[in-house]
C-alpha positions in Angstrom: -0.7 -19.9 85.7 -2.1 -23.5 85.7 -3.8 -22.8 82.4 -0.6 -21.5 80.9 1.3 -24.6 82.1 -1.4 -26.9 80.7 -1.2 -25.1 77.3 2.6 -25.4 77.3 2.3 -29.1 78.0 -0.2 -29.6 75.2 2.1 -27.7 72.8 5.0 -29.9 73.8 2.9 -33.0 73.3 1.8 -31.9 69.9 5.4 -31.3 68.9 6.3 -34.8 70.0 3.3 -36.1 68.0 4.6 -34.4 64.8 8.0 -35.7 65.3 7.1 -39.3 66.2 3.4 -40.3 66.1 2.1 -42.0 69.2 0.9 -45.5 68.7 -2.6 -45.0 70.1 -3.3 -42.1 67.7 -2.5 -44.2 64.7 -5.2 -46.4 63.0 -4.7 -50.1 62.8 -2.2 -51.4 60.3 -4.9 -52.9 58.0 -6.8 -49.6 58.1 -3.6 -47.7 57.2 -3.0 -50.0 54.2 -6.5 -49.6 52.9 -6.4 -45.8 53.2 -3.1 -45.4 51.4 -3.8 -48.0 48.7 -7.2 -46.5 47.9 -5.6 -43.0 47.6 -2.9 -44.3 45.2 -5.6 -45.8 43.0 -7.6 -42.6 42.4 -7.3 -41.0 38.9 -5.1 -38.0 38.3 -6.6 -34.6 38.0 -4.9 -31.6 36.4 -3.5 -29.1 39.0 -3.5 -31.6 41.9 -0.5 -32.1 44.1 1.2 -35.5 44.4 4.2 -36.3 46.5 7.2 -38.5 45.9 8.2 -41.1 48.5 11.4 -43.2 48.3 10.8 -46.8 47.2 12.9 -48.2 49.9 10.9 -46.6 52.8 7.6 -47.4 51.1 8.5 -51.1 50.7 9.5 -51.2 54.4 6.2 -49.6 55.3 4.3 -52.2 53.2 6.1 -55.1 55.0 5.3 -53.5 58.3 1.5 -53.1 57.8 1.2 -56.5 56.2 2.8 -58.2 59.2 0.1 -56.9 61.4 2.4 -56.5 64.4 2.8 -53.0 65.7 5.8 -54.0 67.8 7.5 -55.7 64.9 11.1 -54.8 64.1 10.0 -53.9 60.6 8.7 -50.5 61.8 9.8 -48.1 59.0 10.4 -45.0 61.1 10.2 -41.4 59.8 9.7 -41.0 56.0 13.2 -40.7 54.5 13.7 -39.6 50.9 17.5 -39.1 51.1 18.1 -41.6 48.4 16.2 -39.4 45.9 18.3 -36.3 46.3 21.7 -35.5 44.7 22.8 -33.5 47.7 21.6 -32.3 51.1 22.0 -28.6 50.3 20.0 -27.7 47.2 17.8 -30.8 47.6 17.9 -31.3 43.8 16.4 -34.6 42.6 18.7 -37.2 41.0 18.3 -37.5 37.3 16.7 -40.5 35.7 14.6 -41.6 38.7 12.0 -44.2 37.7 8.6 -44.6 39.2 8.2 -48.0 40.8 11.9 -48.5 41.1 13.1 -45.4 42.9 9.9 -43.8 44.2 6.2 -44.1 44.4 3.6 -41.3 44.0 1.0 -40.5 46.6 -1.8 -38.0 46.5 -1.8 -35.2 48.9 -4.3 -36.8 51.4 -2.2 -40.1 51.6 1.0 -38.1 52.0 -0.4 -36.1 54.9 -1.7 -39.3 56.5 1.8 -40.9 56.4 3.5 -37.7 57.7 1.0 -37.5 60.5 1.5 -41.2 61.4 5.2 -41.5 60.9 6.7 -38.0 60.5 9.3 -36.7 58.0 13.0 -36.9 58.4 14.2 -33.7 60.0 15.3 -31.0 57.4 14.1 -32.8 54.4 11.6 -30.9 52.2 8.5 -32.7 50.9 8.8 -33.5 47.2 5.6 -32.0 45.8 4.7 -32.2 42.1 1.7 -31.1 40.1 -0.5 -33.1 37.7 -0.3 -31.7 34.2 -1.9 -32.6 30.9 0.5 -33.3 28.1 -0.7 -34.5 24.7 -4.2 -35.2 26.3 -2.6 -37.4 28.9 -2.6 -36.6 32.7 0.7 -37.2 34.4 2.6 -36.1 37.4 5.4 -33.8 36.3 8.3 -35.2 38.4 11.0 -33.1 36.7 10.4 -29.4 36.2 12.1 -27.3 33.5 15.2 -25.5 34.8 16.0 -22.3 33.0 19.0 -20.0 33.2 17.7 -16.4 33.3 20.1 -13.7 32.3 19.9 -10.0 31.4 20.9 -8.7 28.0 23.3 -6.3 29.7 25.0 -9.1 31.7 25.0 -12.4 29.9 27.6 -14.0 32.2 25.5 -14.0 35.4 22.7 -16.6 35.1 20.0 -17.1 37.7 18.5 -20.6 37.9 14.7 -20.9 38.1 12.4 -23.9 37.8 9.1 -24.0 35.9 6.4 -26.5 35.1 5.9 -27.3 31.4 2.4 -25.9 31.8 3.5 -22.6 33.2 3.1 -19.7 30.8 6.1 -17.9 29.3 4.6 -14.8 31.0 5.4 -16.4 34.3 9.0 -16.8 33.1 9.1 -13.1 32.2 7.5 -12.1 35.5 10.1 -14.2 37.4 12.9 -12.6 35.5 11.6 -9.1 36.2 11.5 -9.9 39.9 14.9 -11.5 39.9 16.6 -8.5 38.2 14.5 -5.8 40.0 13.0 -4.2 36.9 10.5 -1.4 37.7 6.9 -1.8 36.5 7.2 1.2 34.1 10.0 -0.5 32.1 9.2 -2.6 29.1 10.9 -6.0 28.7 10.9 -8.9 26.3 12.5 -12.4 26.2 14.9 -14.2 23.9 16.0 -17.8 24.0 19.5 -18.9 23.1 19.5 -21.9 20.7 22.0 -24.7 20.7 23.9 -23.2 17.7 24.3 -19.9 19.6 21.6 -17.9 17.8 18.8 -16.0 19.5 15.1 -16.2 18.9 12.3 -13.9 20.1 9.7 -15.3 22.5 6.9 -13.1 21.0 3.9 -14.8 22.5 4.2 -14.9 26.3 0.7 -16.5 26.6 1.9 -19.9 25.5 3.2 -22.5 27.9 6.8 -23.5 28.5 6.1 -26.7 26.7 4.6 -25.0 23.6 7.6 -22.6 23.5 9.8 -25.7 23.4 11.9 -24.5 26.4 14.2 -27.2 27.8 16.1 -27.6 31.0 19.4 -25.8 30.9 18.3 -23.4 28.2 19.4 -19.7 28.5 16.6 -17.1 28.5 17.7 -13.5 28.0 15.6 -10.6 29.3 16.0 -7.4 27.4 14.9 -4.0 28.7 13.8 -1.2 26.3 16.0 1.9 26.3 14.7 5.3 27.3 14.7 6.5 23.7 12.3 3.7 22.7 14.9 1.5 21.0 15.9 -2.1 22.0 19.6 -2.7 22.8 19.6 -5.7 20.5 18.4 -3.6 17.5 21.3 -1.2 17.7 24.5 -1.9 15.7 27.5 -2.1 17.9 29.4 0.7 16.2 26.6 3.2 16.9 26.7 3.0 20.6 28.2 6.5 20.9 25.5 7.8 18.6 22.8 6.2 20.7 24.3 7.9 23.8 24.1 11.2 22.1 20.5 10.6 21.1 19.6 9.6 24.7 21.1 12.9 25.8 19.0 14.8 23.3 15.6 15.9 24.8 13.0 17.3 22.4 9.2 17.5 22.1 7.8 13.9 21.9 6.4 13.2 18.5 8.5 15.8 16.7 10.6 13.2 15.0 11.5 12.7 11.3 11.7 9.5 9.4 14.6 8.8 7.1 13.8 8.2 3.4 15.2 4.8 2.6 14.8 5.3 -1.1 11.4 6.3 -2.5 9.8 5.6 0.9 8.3 9.1 1.4 4.9 7.5 0.8 5.4 5.3 3.9 6.8 8.1 6.0 3.8 10.3 5.3 1.3 7.6 6.2 3.2 6.7 9.4 3.4 10.4 10.5 -0.3 10.8 10.0 -1.1 7.6 12.0 1.4 8.5 14.7 -0.5 11.7 15.4 -3.8 10.0 16.1 -3.8 10.6 19.9 -5.9 7.6 21.1 -4.0 5.1 18.9 -0.6 6.5 20.0 -1.6 6.4 23.7 -2.7 2.8 23.2 0.8 1.8 22.1 2.7 4.1 24.5 0.9 2.7 27.5 1.5 -0.9 26.3 -2.2 -1.8 26.2 -1.4 -3.5 22.9 0.6 -6.2 24.7 -2.5 -7.8 26.2 -4.3 -7.8 22.8 -1.7 -9.2 20.5 -3.3 -11.9 18.4 -0.7 -14.5 17.4 -3.1 -17.1 16.1 -5.2 -15.1 13.7 -4.8 -16.6 10.2 -5.7 -13.3 8.6 -3.1 -11.5 10.7 0.7 -11.3 10.7 1.5 -13.1 14.0 1.6 -9.8 15.8 4.8 -8.7 13.9 3.3 -5.6 12.2 1.8 -4.4 15.4 5.0 -4.9 17.3 7.1 -3.2 14.6 4.7 -0.2 14.6 4.8 -0.1 18.4 8.6 0.1 18.3 8.4 3.0 15.8 5.8 4.9 17.9 7.8 4.5 21.1 11.0 5.8 19.4 9.2 8.8 17.8 7.5 9.7 21.0 10.5 9.2 23.3 11.7 12.7 22.7 15.2 11.4 22.3 15.4 11.4 18.5 15.6 14.1 15.8 14.8 11.4 13.2 14.7 7.6 13.1 15.4 5.0 10.4 12.3 2.8 9.8 14.2 0.0 8.2 12.8 -2.8 10.4 9.3 -1.6 9.8 9.9 -1.4 6.0 11.3 -4.9 6.0 8.2 -6.3 7.9 5.8 -4.5 5.5 7.6 -6.0 2.5 7.6 -9.4 4.0 3.8 -9.5 4.5 2.9 -7.4 1.4 5.0 -8.2 -1.6 3.8 -5.1 -3.5 5.8 -2.9 -1.1 9.0 -4.9 -1.6 11.9 -3.0 -3.0 12.2 0.8 -3.3 9.6 1.7 -5.9 7.3 4.7 -5.4 3.8 3.8 -4.0 0.6 5.4 -2.8 0.5 6.6 0.8 -3.2 5.8 0.9 -2.6 2.2 -0.2 0.1 1.8 2.5 -2.2 3.3 5.0 -5.0 0.9 4.0 -2.7 -2.1 4.4 -1.3 -0.9 7.7 -4.8 -0.3 9.3 -5.9 -3.8 8.2 -2.7 -5.4 9.4 -2.9 -3.6 12.8 -6.5 -4.6 13.1 -5.9 -8.3 12.5 -2.8 -8.4 14.7 -4.8 -6.8 17.6 -8.1 -8.4 17.0 -9.6 -9.4 20.3 -11.7 -12.1 18.6 -9.5 -15.1 18.7 -11.8 -17.4 16.7 -14.1 -15.8 14.1 -17.5 -17.3 13.9 -19.5 -17.5 10.6 -21.9 -14.6 10.3 -24.5 -14.6 7.5 -25.2 -11.2 5.9 -28.9 -10.2 6.1 -30.8 -7.8 3.9 -33.2 -5.3 5.4 -36.2 -7.0 4.0 -38.4 -4.1 4.9 -37.2 -3.9 8.5 -36.5 -0.5 10.2 -33.1 1.0 9.5 -32.3 1.2 13.2 -32.8 -2.5 13.7 -30.9 -3.5 10.5 -28.0 -1.2 11.3 -27.6 -2.4 14.9 -27.7 -6.0 13.7 -25.0 -5.3 11.0 -22.7 -3.5 13.6 -23.1 -6.3 16.1 -22.3 -8.9 13.4 -19.2 -6.9 12.5 -18.0 -6.7 16.1 -18.5 -10.5 16.5 -15.7 -11.0 14.0 -13.8 -7.7 14.3 -13.0 -6.1 17.6 -9.8 -4.1 18.0 -8.5 -0.7 18.7 -8.6 0.0 15.0 -12.4 -0.8 14.9 -12.8 1.4 18.0 -11.0 4.3 16.4 -11.5 4.3 12.7 -14.6 2.1 11.7 -17.9 3.6 10.8 -21.1 2.4 9.1 -22.5 3.0 5.6 -26.0 2.5 4.4 -26.0 1.0 0.9 -29.2 1.2 -1.2 -29.5 -0.7 -4.5 -32.5 -0.4 -6.8 -33.1 -2.7 -9.7 -34.0 -0.8 -12.9 -36.3 -3.6 -14.2 -38.4 -4.8 -11.3 -37.8 -1.9 -8.8 -36.6 -4.3 -6.1 -34.8 -2.3 -3.3 -31.9 -3.9 -1.4 -30.7 -2.2 1.8 -27.5 -3.3 3.6 -25.3 -1.7 6.2 -21.5 -2.1 5.7 -18.6 -1.0 7.9 -15.9 1.3 6.5 -12.4 2.4 7.6 -12.0 5.5 5.5 -14.0 7.5 3.0 -12.7 7.7 -0.6 -14.5 10.7 -1.9 -14.4 11.8 -5.6 -13.5 15.3 -6.6 -15.9 17.3 -8.9 -14.3 16.8 -12.3 -14.5 19.3 -15.1 -16.3 18.1 -18.1 -14.1 20.2 -20.3 -10.6 19.4 -21.7 -7.9 21.6 -23.1 -6.2 20.2 -26.2 -3.3 21.6 -28.2 -3.4 21.1 -32.0 -1.6 22.5 -35.1 -3.8 23.8 -37.9 -2.4 23.5 -41.5 -4.2 25.7 -44.0 -4.6 25.0 -47.7 -2.9 28.3 -48.3 0.8 27.5 -48.7 1.8 31.0 -47.6 0.4 30.5 -44.1 2.5 28.8 -41.5 1.0 26.1 -39.3 -0.9 27.6 -36.3 -0.8 26.3 -32.8 -4.2 26.4 -31.1 -5.4 25.6 -27.6 -9.0 24.3 -27.8 -11.5 23.7 -25.0 -13.6 20.6 -25.9 -15.9 18.2 -24.0 -14.0 15.4 -22.2 -16.3 12.8 -23.6 -16.6 14.5 -27.0 -15.8 13.3 -30.5 -13.3 14.3 -33.2 -16.1 16.4 -34.7 -16.2 18.5 -31.5 -12.5 19.3 -31.9 -13.1 20.5 -35.5 -16.1 22.6 -34.4 -13.9 24.3 -31.7 -11.1 25.0 -34.2 -13.7 26.4 -36.7 -14.5 29.2 -34.2 -10.9 30.3 -34.3 -10.2 29.9 -38.0 -13.5 30.5 -39.7 -12.9 27.3 -41.7 -15.9 24.9 -41.9 -15.5 21.7 -39.8 -16.5 19.7 -42.9 -13.2 21.0 -44.5 -11.0 19.6 -41.8 -9.2 16.3 -41.3 -7.5 15.3 -38.0 -4.4 13.2 -37.8 -1.9 12.1 -35.2 1.7 12.7 -36.5 4.5 10.6 -35.1 8.1 10.3 -36.4 7.3 12.2 -39.7 4.4 9.7 -40.4 0.7 9.7 -39.9 0.3 7.5 -36.8 -3.5 7.7 -37.3 -6.0 9.6 -39.4 -9.2 10.0 -37.4 -12.8 9.7 -38.4 -15.2 12.4 -37.2 -17.2 10.0 -35.0 -14.3 8.7 -33.1 -13.9 9.5 -29.4 -11.5 12.2 -28.1 -10.6 9.9 -25.2 -8.3 8.0 -27.6 -6.1 11.1 -28.0 -3.5 11.5 -25.2 -2.2 14.9 -24.0 1.2 14.1 -25.3 0.1 13.3 -28.9 1.0 15.6 -31.7 -2.4 16.4 -33.4 -2.5 18.1 -36.8 -5.7 19.4 -38.3 -5.5 19.9 -42.1 -7.8 22.1 -44.2 -9.0 20.1 -47.3 -11.3 20.8 -50.2 -15.0 20.7 -49.4 -15.4 18.1 -52.1 -12.6 15.8 -50.8 -12.5 12.9 -48.5 -10.5 9.7 -48.0 -12.0 6.6 -49.5 -15.3 8.1 -50.6 -15.8 7.5 -54.3 -18.8 9.9 -54.5 -16.5 12.9 -53.9 -14.9 14.7 -56.8 -11.5 15.1 -55.0 -9.4 12.7 -53.0 -7.1 13.5 -50.1 -3.6 12.2 -50.5 -1.3 11.7 -47.5 2.1 13.1 -48.5 5.4 12.1 -47.0 8.8 13.7 -47.5 11.9 11.5 -48.0 15.5 12.0 -48.7 17.9 9.6 -50.4 21.0 9.1 -48.3 24.0 6.7 -48.6 23.3 3.7 -46.4 25.9 2.9 -43.7 28.0 -0.3 -43.9 27.3 -0.7 -47.6 29.2 0.2 -50.8 28.8 3.7 -52.2 26.4 2.7 -54.9 23.7 1.7 -52.4 21.3 4.3 -51.2 18.7 4.5 -48.4 15.6 6.7 -47.7 14.9 8.8 -44.7 11.7 10.4 -43.7 11.9 14.1 -42.7 9.7 17.1 -42.1 5.9 17.2 -41.5 3.6 15.1 -43.6 0.7 16.8 -45.5 -2.9 16.0 -46.5 -3.5 17.4 -50.0 -6.7 17.5 -51.9 -6.4 16.5 -55.6 -8.9 15.7 -58.4 -9.9 12.1 -58.4 -10.3 11.6 -62.1 -7.8 12.1 -65.0 -5.0 13.6 -62.9 -1.8 13.8 -64.8 1.6 13.3 -63.1 2.7 16.7 -64.2 -0.4 18.2 -62.6 0.2 16.3 -59.4 3.8 17.5 -59.4 2.8 21.1 -59.7 0.1 20.8 -57.1 2.6 19.5 -54.6 5.2 22.1 -55.6 2.6 24.8 -55.0 1.8 23.4 -51.5 5.5 23.4 -50.7 6.1 26.8 -52.1 6.5 28.5 -48.7 9.7 26.6 -48.0 10.7 25.2 -51.4 12.3 27.6 -53.9 11.5 27.1 -57.6 14.6 26.7 -59.8 15.5 29.8 -61.8 16.3 29.7 -65.6 20.0 29.6 -64.8 19.5 26.5 -62.7 17.6 24.8 -65.5 20.3 25.4 -68.0 22.9 24.2 -65.5 22.0 20.6 -65.9 23.1 17.8 -68.1 21.7 18.6 -71.5 22.0 15.0 -72.5 19.2 14.3 -70.1 16.8 16.2 -72.3 13.7 14.1 -72.9 10.4 14.7 -74.6 7.7 16.6 -72.6 5.5 13.6 -72.4 8.2 11.9 -70.3 9.1 15.0 -68.3 7.6 13.7 -65.1 8.9 10.4 -63.6 6.4 7.5 -63.4 5.8 6.0 -60.0 9.0 4.4 -58.9 9.4 1.0 -57.4 11.6 -0.6 -54.9 13.3 -3.9 -55.6 11.8 -6.7 -53.6 14.0 -8.1 -51.0 15.7 -4.8 -50.3 12.6 -3.2 -48.8 12.5 -2.9 -45.0 9.1 -2.4 -43.5 9.5 -2.3 -39.7 5.9 -1.5 -39.1 4.4 1.4 -37.2 5.8 2.1 -33.8 3.2 1.9 -31.0 4.9 4.0 -28.4 3.1 7.2 -29.5 4.7 10.6 -30.4 8.1 11.1 -28.9 8.8 14.7 -29.7 7.1 17.9 -30.8 6.4 18.5 -34.4 9.0 21.2 -34.7 11.7 18.6 -34.2 14.2 18.3 -37.1 14.9 14.6 -36.4 14.8 12.0 -39.2 13.5 8.5 -39.3 15.1 5.7 -41.4 12.6 4.4 -44.0 13.9 2.3 -46.8 16.9 1.0 -48.5 16.9 0.9 -52.3 19.3 0.1 -55.2 21.6 2.7 -56.6 20.7 5.8 -58.7 20.8 3.8 -62.0 17.6 2.1 -61.0 15.7 5.3 -60.1 13.5 6.9 -62.8 15.5 9.5 -64.6 14.5 13.2 -64.4 13.9 15.0 -67.7 15.1 18.4 -66.7 16.7 19.9 -63.6 13.6 21.9 -63.0 12.0 18.8 -61.4 13.2 19.0 -57.8 11.9 15.6 -56.6 10.4 12.3 -57.8 7.1 10.8 -56.7 6.5 7.3 -55.4 3.5 5.5 -54.0 4.2 3.9 -50.6 2.4 2.2 -47.7 1.1 4.1 -44.6 4.6 3.8 -43.0 6.2 5.4 -46.0 8.5 2.4 -46.2 7.7 0.5 -49.4 6.2 0.9 -52.9 2.7 0.1 -53.8 0.9 0.3 -57.1 -2.4 2.1 -56.6 -2.5 4.2 -59.8 -4.3 3.3 -63.0 -2.4 4.9 -65.8 -3.2 5.6 -69.5 -2.0 8.1 -72.0 -4.2 10.8 -70.6 -3.4 10.6 -66.8 -3.8 8.8 -63.5 -6.9 7.6 -61.6 -7.2 6.1 -58.1 -8.5 2.6 -57.3 -7.7 2.7 -53.5 -6.2 5.1 -51.0 -2.5 5.8 -51.9 0.2 7.4 -49.8 2.6 9.5 -51.9 6.3 10.0 -51.1 8.2 13.0 -52.3 11.8 11.8 -52.7 14.6 14.4 -52.7 18.2 14.1 -53.8 20.5 15.4 -51.0 21.9 18.1 -53.2 18.5 19.3 -54.5 17.1 19.3 -51.0 20.1 21.3 -49.7 19.7 23.8 -52.5 16.0 24.3 -52.7 14.4 23.1 -49.4 14.5 25.6 -46.5 14.3 23.4 -43.3 14.1 26.4 -40.9 11.1 27.8 -42.7 9.5 24.3 -43.1 9.6 23.8 -39.3 8.2 27.2 -38.5 4.8 27.8 -37.0 2.9 30.6 -35.3 0.9 30.6 -32.0 -2.7 31.7 -32.1 -3.9 34.0 -29.4 -5.8 31.2 -27.8 -2.6 29.4 -26.8 -2.4 31.8 -23.8 -5.7 30.5 -22.5 -5.7 28.6 -19.3 -8.7 26.6 -18.1 -9.1 27.9 -14.6 -10.0 25.4 -12.0 -12.2 26.9 -9.3 -11.6 25.5 -5.8 -14.1 23.1 -4.4 -15.3 22.6 -0.8 -14.8 19.4 1.0 -18.5 19.2 1.6 -19.0 19.1 -2.2 -16.9 16.0 -2.4 -18.9 14.4 0.4 -22.1 15.3 -1.4 -20.8 13.7 -4.6 -19.9 10.6 -2.6 -23.5 10.2 -1.5 -25.0 10.9 -4.9 -27.0 8.2 -6.7 -24.9 6.4 -9.4 -25.5 3.6 -11.9 -23.2 0.5 -11.6 -20.7 -0.1 -14.4 -21.0 -3.0 -16.8 -17.9 -4.6 -15.2 -19.6 -4.6 -11.8 -23.3 -5.5 -12.1 -25.5 -6.5 -9.2 -27.4 -9.8 -9.0 -31.1 -9.0 -8.4 -32.7 -11.8 -6.3 -36.1 -11.0 -7.8 -35.2 -10.9 -11.5 -32.6 -13.7 -11.0 -30.1 -12.0 -13.2 -27.3 -9.3 -13.1 -28.5 -5.8 -13.4 -26.9 -2.3 -13.8 -28.7 -1.1 -10.7 -28.6 2.4 -9.2 -26.6 2.6 -6.0 -26.6 5.2 -3.2 -24.2 5.3 -0.2 -25.2 7.2 2.9 -23.3 7.8 6.2 -25.0 6.1 9.1 -22.4 6.1 11.9 -19.1 8.0 12.0 -15.9 6.8 13.8 -13.9 8.7 16.5 -11.2 9.4 13.9 -12.4 9.9 10.3 -10.0 9.4 7.4 -11.0 11.1 4.2 -9.2 10.1 1.0 -9.4 12.6 -1.8 -9.5 10.6 -5.1 -7.0 12.8 -7.0 -5.8 10.0 -9.3 -8.1 9.2 -12.3 -7.6 6.2 -14.5 -9.5 5.4 -17.7 -8.9 3.1 -20.6 -7.0 5.8 -22.6 -5.7 8.2 -19.9 -4.3 8.6 -16.5 -4.3 11.9 -14.8 -3.9 13.6 -11.4 -6.5 16.2 -10.4 -4.7 19.2 -8.8 -7.9 20.9 -7.9 -7.7 22.9 -4.7 -10.0 21.4 -2.1 -10.9 23.8 0.7 -11.3 21.9 4.0 -11.9 23.4 7.5 -9.3 23.1 10.2 -12.0 23.1 12.9 -15.7 22.4 13.2 -16.3 20.2 10.1 -20.0 19.4 10.6 -21.3 16.1 9.4 -24.8 16.4 10.8 -26.3 17.1 7.4 -24.7 14.0 5.9 -25.5 11.4 8.6 -28.9 10.0 8.0 -29.2 8.2 11.4 -31.7 9.9 13.7 -29.8 12.5 15.7 -30.0 13.7 19.2 -30.0 17.5 19.1 -28.3 17.6 22.5 -25.3 15.7 21.2 -24.2 17.9 18.2 -20.6 17.4 19.1 -20.9 13.8 17.9 -20.9 15.2 14.3 -18.2 17.9 14.6 -14.6 17.1 13.7 -11.3 18.9 13.9 -8.3 18.3 11.6 -5.3 16.5 13.1 -3.2 15.4 10.1 -2.8 15.7 6.3 -0.9 13.5 3.9 0.3 15.6 0.9 1.3 14.5 -2.6 3.3 16.8 -4.8 4.1 16.1 -8.5 2.4 13.9 -11.1 1.5 10.3 -11.8 5.0 8.9 -12.6 6.9 10.8 -10.0 6.0 12.7 -6.9 6.8 13.4 -3.3 4.8 12.8 -0.1 4.9 14.9 3.0 2.7 15.4 6.1 1.1 18.2 8.2 0.3 17.0 11.7 -0.8 18.5 15.0 1.1 17.4 18.0 -1.3 15.9 20.6 0.7 17.3 23.6 1.6 20.8 22.4 -1.2 21.5 20.0 1.4 22.9 17.5 1.2 22.0 13.8 4.4 20.7 12.1 5.5 19.9 8.6 7.1 16.5 8.2 9.2 16.1 5.1 11.0 12.7 5.6 13.8 13.4 8.2 13.1 17.1 8.3 10.5 18.6 10.7 9.6 22.3 11.0 6.7 24.2 12.7 4.0 25.7 10.5 1.0 28.0 10.9 -2.5 26.8 10.3 -2.9 28.9 7.1 -0.1 26.9 5.5 -2.0 23.6 5.7 -4.5 23.9 2.9 -3.0 23.3 -0.5 -3.6 21.6 -3.8 -1.3 18.8 -2.6 -3.7 17.6 0.2 -4.4 13.9 -0.4 -5.5 12.2 2.8 -7.2 14.1 5.7 -7.4 12.9 9.3 -10.3 14.4 11.4 -10.9 13.7 15.1 -14.3 14.0 16.7 -14.5 16.9 19.2 -16.0 14.8 22.0 -13.1 12.4 21.8 -10.6 15.3 21.9 -12.2 16.6 25.0 -12.2 13.2 26.6 -8.5 12.7 25.9 -7.8 16.2 27.2 -9.6 15.4 30.4 -7.7 12.1 30.9 -4.4 13.8 30.2 -5.1 16.6 32.7 -6.1 14.1 35.4 -2.8 12.3 35.1 -0.4 15.2 34.6 -0.3 19.0 34.7 -2.4 20.8 32.1 -0.7 20.9 28.7 -0.9 23.5 25.9 -4.0 23.9 23.8 -5.1 20.9 21.8 -5.4 20.6 18.0 -9.0 21.7 18.2 -8.0 25.2 19.5 -5.5 27.7 18.1 -2.0 27.2 19.6 -0.7 29.9 21.8 2.5 30.0 19.9 3.0 29.6 16.1 6.6 28.6 16.4 8.8 26.4 18.5 12.3 25.2 18.8 12.5 22.1 16.6 15.0 20.3 14.5 
């Protein structure tokens, strides 16, 4: 009992000491002064606590200790800071307090000394402040930042909270979540309200209050994500009822369409494929991306692409949407990649490449990339060089994209001159594999025989893709029996010869849409070869027609029909002979005038026989119009009856007069366009000879043409049996494409390699090999082929396995036989392209990670499919997942929730399910 009484007495004495220090326990006054003054003079250190003491009390204390008399009337009493507070309830500091006038600052040790010696006024809180570093200057932060925290759903009920300028925005978010009782599972974000009333996102919560420019009195809004993955602020006000209906809807997560915003099927297809990569989707659904957002990466997009993609994934996998509108994501993509601005059609693989790169840089864990010098193998073992290359890659690139999609190539270059071998290892994000291309090409041509009784024949010829015009003639000779030497090839466009080809020219200059005519000519004939006995004349057909907007005496000329290539004797050819040669060639569709027709003409027009054929006509200079040859290429098939305006000439009085009605047409020399006269004939009393290549125009009077020219017969043609031939394309295996990818190739002239030994650029041989494969392998089938003269899409059927795609034969890295699953992959998604080059449509096949069921995503429409529907000629980008990764994810999922249905690597138990 005595001990208890003694303890009680000691406790009471201690209480008295705290309230009012006993004189004998206090050091001497001079000692007090030295201790406090020495403490005040020490330098500030960031994070330390300093305390405010009222200037009035502190001055009183200084007078007291300097007087040296403990019993002096100047004794200051308990520390009293009442003059520093606005009120005695909230104990808020007065505004505008000045150090040295209103208060002094004491370090924690000096403050505790004074409290121990003199005590603190009852009920007053100590005014503790932290030392912060602002603009490289250490200072005590007397005034903290006072923010008004509100919820997005209740903007009228603010909660006041104080923060240091050095506190992170994340602390503000944490404080708001605690204040508004938000559960840990719910996702939140912050907005600040600016002075003009607008709102701005606080994206980077790792910056300080000072860096975020938050000021006292500013409103900070906390927004909580809806159950359907949307944000309340992103929803238009007039769709609140729609959002409620969507929240009530409960479907299979991930089975969600994407609205086509206008030619955005390419984007929808890429997004659906990426959304069905299990480990990437889990990364976003579990908010692991929030800790890795990189806002300061100069190569990134300030985290905006990653956040926009995360919002899309959360909505699609909420199970509350049948389809969603990816407008915000589309806007973000267009903002950072101008090629995707607007609503033009694009390539899903190009969008996918941009998105993977953007996500990687936005989520790169490397905040400051160091310089890494690329090193050649220089004879070192592949294992050592590959490990060094991968480590160097990871020193600059470390993200969930690298973890999931990046693998490693081995690139071998060999100089053709010195034999120097360069070996490097390079990372890749996807494989762009070529398709085995047929070396044959099917071309459609029209064969025009020298026999006027035969109609033009349409032929479908199989020729070498890199062949020459002579190969086309050889192929046609097999069908017609006509020697290739007696053939001339021309491109006909708008009733003219667009081009007459030489035998040595390449077939690649001929497009599939061109109208190609092959004419039979005399074996002795050629264009521009003086050694031949015959010359080939290009023949055009023209009709005189009254020109519009002119008086009735003014006439124009119009090209019509198919042009001809006609063999005629080079020397001493009379005009009358040329007329009858052409009349014979046109005899199938031009009727000779009967004797009655001949007598029906104007007898005054009777002339002597020597003048019976008109001389080459001429066109008055100044009235000739030569617009030049159009460069757009053939616009219609040769059987078209359309006409092309050619020339405007003076009235009939200026045209050469016909001798008798039996002459159905007149002849003129023209240029290659058929638009103006040119004198290329040398005439004498015996006939005509040629000094250069002439083009001849057969000019018809409208009445004569109507009477003797059969347009229907002239446009007629027959189809050869070969027209029904179709070049069958045998399906190829995906493994063949991969083999082709790893085949040795020679670099093109546009992309030479600089040999460090030869000290010059060389067309080296290059070989790519697979060294290390990623968890998820993207295989891009290069269906689109572009050359200087042609563009085409390869619609070859590529047969690819749904399961057990084995890469062990393609990976050259030494393998562990016990880990065969590291080289086996299962299909999880396919991006399809239907249509041609100028237009087309993208869709997606994807396997749901939770149900194991395959679905077909066609923009906003989603439907279940069976596995045998997946393989098609439209397959464009394939997504494969490594089997060990699939098992790992399945194990993780089963440990956190009840076992789900079969994964994509195994056949689903049900081939249909209730979807949209």
